[in-house]
C-alpha positions as CSV (number, residue, x, y, z in Angstrom):
1,M,102.8,88.7,106.4
2,Y,101.6,92.1,105.0
3,I,98.6,92.1,102.6
4,K,97.6,95.1,100.5
5,I,94.4,95.2,98.5
6,C,94.7,97.9,95.8
7,G,92.5,99.7,93.4
8,L,89.5,100.0,95.7
9,S,86.7,102.4,95.0
10,T,83.6,101.5,97.0
11,P,82.7,101.5,100.7
12,E,81.7,97.8,100.4
13,T,85.1,96.6,99.1
14,V,87.1,98.8,101.5
15,R,85.1,97.4,104.4
16,T,85.5,93.8,103.1
17,A,89.3,94.2,102.8
18,V,89.5,95.7,106.3
19,D,87.2,93.0,107.8
20,A,89.1,90.2,106.1
21,G,92.4,91.4,107.7
22,A,94.2,93.3,105.1
23,D,97.1,95.4,106.4
24,A,96.7,98.1,103.7
25,V,94.1,99.4,101.2
26,G,95.1,101.2,98.1
27,F,93.5,103.9,96.0
28,V,94.7,104.7,92.4
29,F,95.2,108.3,91.5
30,A,97.3,107.6,88.3
31,P,95.4,108.9,85.2
32,G,94.2,106.4,82.7
33,S,93.6,103.4,85.0
34,P,90.1,101.9,85.2
35,R,90.6,102.0,88.9
36,T,91.3,105.7,89.2
37,V,89.4,107.6,91.9
38,D,89.2,111.3,92.7
39,P,90.6,112.6,96.0
40,G,87.1,113.5,97.3
41,L,85.8,109.9,96.9
42,A,89.1,108.5,98.3
43,A,88.7,110.8,101.4
44,R,85.3,109.5,102.1
45,L,86.6,105.9,101.8
46,V,89.6,106.6,103.9
47,A,87.5,108.1,106.7
48,D,86.1,104.6,107.5
49,V,89.5,102.9,107.5
50,P,90.8,102.2,111.1
51,E,94.2,103.7,112.0
52,T,95.6,100.2,112.2
53,V,95.2,99.7,108.4
54,E,97.6,101.6,106.1
55,T,96.0,103.8,103.4
56,V,98.0,104.0,100.2
57,G,97.7,106.4,97.2
58,V,99.1,105.1,94.0
59,F,100.7,107.5,91.5
60,R,102.6,107.2,88.2
61,D,104.9,109.8,86.7
62,Q,103.0,112.8,88.3
63,P,104.7,115.9,89.6
64,I,105.7,115.5,93.2
65,D,103.8,118.7,94.3
66,E,100.6,117.3,92.6
67,V,101.2,113.9,94.3
68,I,101.5,115.5,97.8
69,G,98.5,117.7,97.2
70,I,96.3,114.8,96.2
71,A,97.6,112.6,99.0
72,R,96.7,115.4,101.5
73,A,93.3,115.9,100.0
74,A,92.5,112.2,100.1
75,G,93.9,111.7,103.6
76,V,96.2,108.8,102.7
77,G,99.3,108.2,104.8
78,T,101.4,106.4,102.3
79,V,102.3,107.2,98.7
80,Q,103.3,104.5,96.1
81,L,105.3,105.8,93.2
82,H,104.9,103.5,90.2
83,G,106.7,105.3,87.4
84,S,110.2,106.7,86.7
85,E,110.2,109.2,89.5
86,P,113.6,110.2,90.9
87,D,114.8,109.3,94.4
88,D,114.5,113.0,95.3
89,D,110.7,112.4,95.2
90,L,111.0,109.6,97.7
91,R,113.0,111.8,100.0
92,R,110.5,114.7,99.6
93,L,107.6,112.4,100.6
94,V,109.5,111.4,103.8
95,D,110.1,115.1,104.5
96,E,106.4,115.7,104.1
97,G,105.6,113.0,106.7
98,L,104.3,110.5,104.1
99,R,105.4,106.9,103.9
100,P,106.7,105.9,100.5
101,F,106.6,102.7,98.5
102,R,108.9,102.5,95.5
103,A,107.3,100.2,92.8
104,L,109.5,98.6,90.2
105,S,109.0,96.0,87.6
106,A,110.8,92.7,88.2
107,S,113.0,93.2,85.1
108,A,113.9,96.8,86.2
109,F,114.9,95.6,89.7
110,G,116.8,92.7,88.3
111,G,118.9,95.1,86.2
112,L,119.9,97.4,89.0
113,S,123.5,97.9,90.0
114,E,124.5,97.0,93.5
115,A,124.9,100.6,94.4
116,R,121.3,101.4,93.2
117,R,119.9,98.4,95.1
118,S,121.7,99.7,98.2
119,A,120.2,103.2,97.8
120,L,116.7,101.8,97.4
121,G,117.2,99.6,100.5
122,A,116.1,102.6,102.6
123,Y,112.6,102.3,101.2
124,R,109.9,99.7,101.1
125,L,109.7,98.2,97.6
126,L,106.9,96.7,95.5
127,I,108.0,94.4,92.7
128,D,105.5,94.1,89.9
129,A,105.1,92.9,86.3
130,A,106.0,95.2,83.5
131,E,102.4,96.4,83.1
132,P,100.9,97.2,86.5
133,G,97.3,96.1,86.9
134,A,97.2,93.9,83.9
135,G,96.8,90.7,85.8
136,V,99.9,89.0,84.6
137,T,102.7,87.5,86.6
138,F,106.4,87.9,85.8
139,D,109.0,85.3,85.0
140,E,111.0,84.5,88.2
141,T,114.2,84.8,86.2
142,E,113.6,88.5,85.6
143,L,113.9,89.3,89.3
144,G,117.3,87.7,89.9
145,R,118.4,88.1,93.5
146,R,115.5,89.0,95.9
147,P,115.4,92.4,97.6
148,E,117.0,92.3,101.0
149,G,114.7,94.6,102.9
150,F,110.9,94.9,103.1
151,W,109.2,94.2,99.8
152,L,105.9,93.3,98.4
153,L,105.2,90.8,95.6
154,A,102.7,92.0,93.0
155,G,101.7,91.2,89.4
156,G,99.0,88.7,88.5
157,L,98.4,87.4,92.0
158,T,95.0,85.7,92.6
159,P,93.4,83.7,95.4
160,E,94.3,80.6,93.4
161,N,98.1,81.3,93.0
162,A,98.9,83.5,96.0
163,A,100.0,80.7,98.3
164,R,102.3,79.1,95.6
165,L,103.9,82.4,94.6
166,F,104.3,83.5,98.2
167,R,106.2,80.3,99.1
168,F,108.3,80.5,96.0
169,F,109.4,84.2,96.3
170,E,109.2,84.5,100.1
171,P,108.4,88.3,100.0
172,S,107.5,90.4,103.1
173,G,104.0,90.6,101.8
174,V,101.7,90.6,98.8
175,D,99.7,93.2,96.8
176,V,96.7,92.4,94.6
177,S,94.4,94.4,92.4
178,S,93.0,92.8,89.2
179,G,93.2,89.3,90.8
180,V,90.3,90.1,93.1
181,E,88.0,91.5,90.4
182,S,84.9,90.2,88.7
183,A,85.5,92.5,85.7
184,R,88.2,95.0,84.9
185,G,88.2,97.6,87.6
186,V,85.3,96.0,89.6
187,K,86.4,94.5,92.9
188,D,84.7,91.2,94.1
189,P,84.2,91.0,97.9
190,V,84.2,87.2,97.7
191,R,87.6,87.1,95.9
192,I,89.0,89.7,98.3
193,E,88.2,87.5,101.3
194,A,89.5,84.4,99.5
195,F,92.8,86.2,98.6
196,V,93.4,87.3,102.2
197,A,92.7,83.8,103.5
198,A,95.0,82.1,100.9
199,A,97.9,84.5,101.6
200,R,97.5,84.2,105.4
201,G,97.3,80.4,105.1
202,A,100.5,80.3,103.1
203,A,102.3,82.5,105.6
204,G,101.2,80.4,108.4
205,R,102.4,77.2,106.8
206,A,105.7,78.8,105.9
207,S,106.3,79.7,109.6
208,E,105.7,76.2,110.9
């Protein structure tokens, strides 16, 4: 069970996510989000993250050279592409020694051809709602057949629904942002702890 807490921007919430047992912490560099941080702040936050926890930079439709430059400045080891970036950008990230996540909406993934699904099978996927970070779930019929490799479920997850949705979709892991906030863009340490506990509990029951 892989758990990613995304959209972090303070030392307290990063520390809470790590101490709660998150496998990854995410920092948003896409313009226009209420969770966007600058590379300098992200670098200070990343410095306190143990090597056992993956650090992820989230980007959307930004030039790949800009993405790599920001990722280097921030010190993140993984890049999540959340827009319409070409597959060449994914390959470039690998060549640069960065681990990629390819994010897609459930409806976009559901509409892919078999050949396209096969091509994306080389990468870790994140399946989200149509509007990332909006705190809404997607209709299960949009996804169709589940991805065959490693994939994260995102989109409207909360401490209250994480267990149910994990058991229904059976993903490799879960990703949350707005579902652990007290206000838009403001992470709540109590909800972060509750989310990790709920997701871990669901995974434990599923393995019994």
